[in-house]
C-alpha positions in Angstrom: -32.2 37.8 -14.7 -28.7 36.6 -15.5 -25.7 37.7 -13.6 -22.4 37.1 -15.4 -18.8 38.2 -15.5 -18.5 40.8 -18.3 -14.7 40.1 -18.5 -15.4 36.7 -20.0 -18.7 37.3 -21.9 -20.4 40.6 -22.7 -24.1 41.0 -22.2 -24.7 41.5 -25.9 -22.7 38.3 -26.7 -24.7 36.4 -24.0 -28.0 37.6 -25.6 -26.8 36.5 -29.1 -25.8 33.1 -27.8 -29.1 32.5 -26.0 -31.1 33.6 -29.0 -29.1 31.4 -31.4 -29.4 28.3 -29.2 -33.0 28.6 -28.0 -34.7 30.8 -30.6 -36.1 32.8 -27.7 -36.1 36.6 -28.1 -34.1 38.2 -25.3 -34.5 41.8 -24.2 -31.5 43.4 -22.7 -32.6 46.0 -20.2 -29.3 47.0 -18.6 -25.8 46.2 -19.6 -23.7 47.0 -16.5 -20.4 46.5 -18.5 -21.4 48.9 -21.3 -19.0 51.8 -21.7 -16.6 50.5 -19.1 -12.9 50.2 -19.8 -11.4 47.0 -18.4 -7.8 48.0 -18.1 -5.6 45.5 -16.4 -1.8 45.4 -16.1 -0.2 42.9 -18.4 1.4 39.9 -16.8 3.9 37.5 -18.1 3.6 33.7 -18.2 5.6 33.2 -15.0 3.3 35.5 -13.0 0.2 33.8 -14.4 1.0 30.5 -12.7 -0.7 29.8 -9.5 2.3 28.7 -7.6 5.9 28.6 -8.8 7.1 25.5 -6.9 10.8 24.9 -7.3 11.1 22.2 -4.6 8.8 19.3 -3.8 8.2 20.6 -0.3 4.7 21.6 0.9 4.1 25.0 2.2 4.3 25.1 6.0 0.6 26.3 6.4 -0.5 23.3 4.4 1.4 21.0 6.7 0.0 22.8 9.8 -3.6 22.6 8.5 -3.2 18.9 7.8 -1.8 18.3 11.3 -4.7 20.1 12.9 -7.2 18.2 10.7 -5.8 14.9 11.8 -5.9 16.0 15.5 -9.6 17.0 15.0 -10.4 13.6 13.5 -9.0 11.9 16.7 -12.1 13.3 18.5 -14.2 10.7 16.7 -12.2 7.8 18.2 -13.5 8.6 21.6 -11.8 8.9 24.9 -10.2 12.1 26.2 -8.0 13.2 23.3 
């Protein structure tokens, strides 16, 4: 059994690639993506970026997370932190 993302590789393409590389005959029982319409809104290049950072400052939640991590590491030193 192979579980894959049909948005990147269809089941029939996967079967063809496996057969071409290995020479093994593959039987496709169910193609869960067959007949489905994958309709997504188009996005522009600016929206596709993970984070649009205009300044060199870290996000406050990242700073807070790092601070709590450092405090938690102090418990390994010993004593009553």
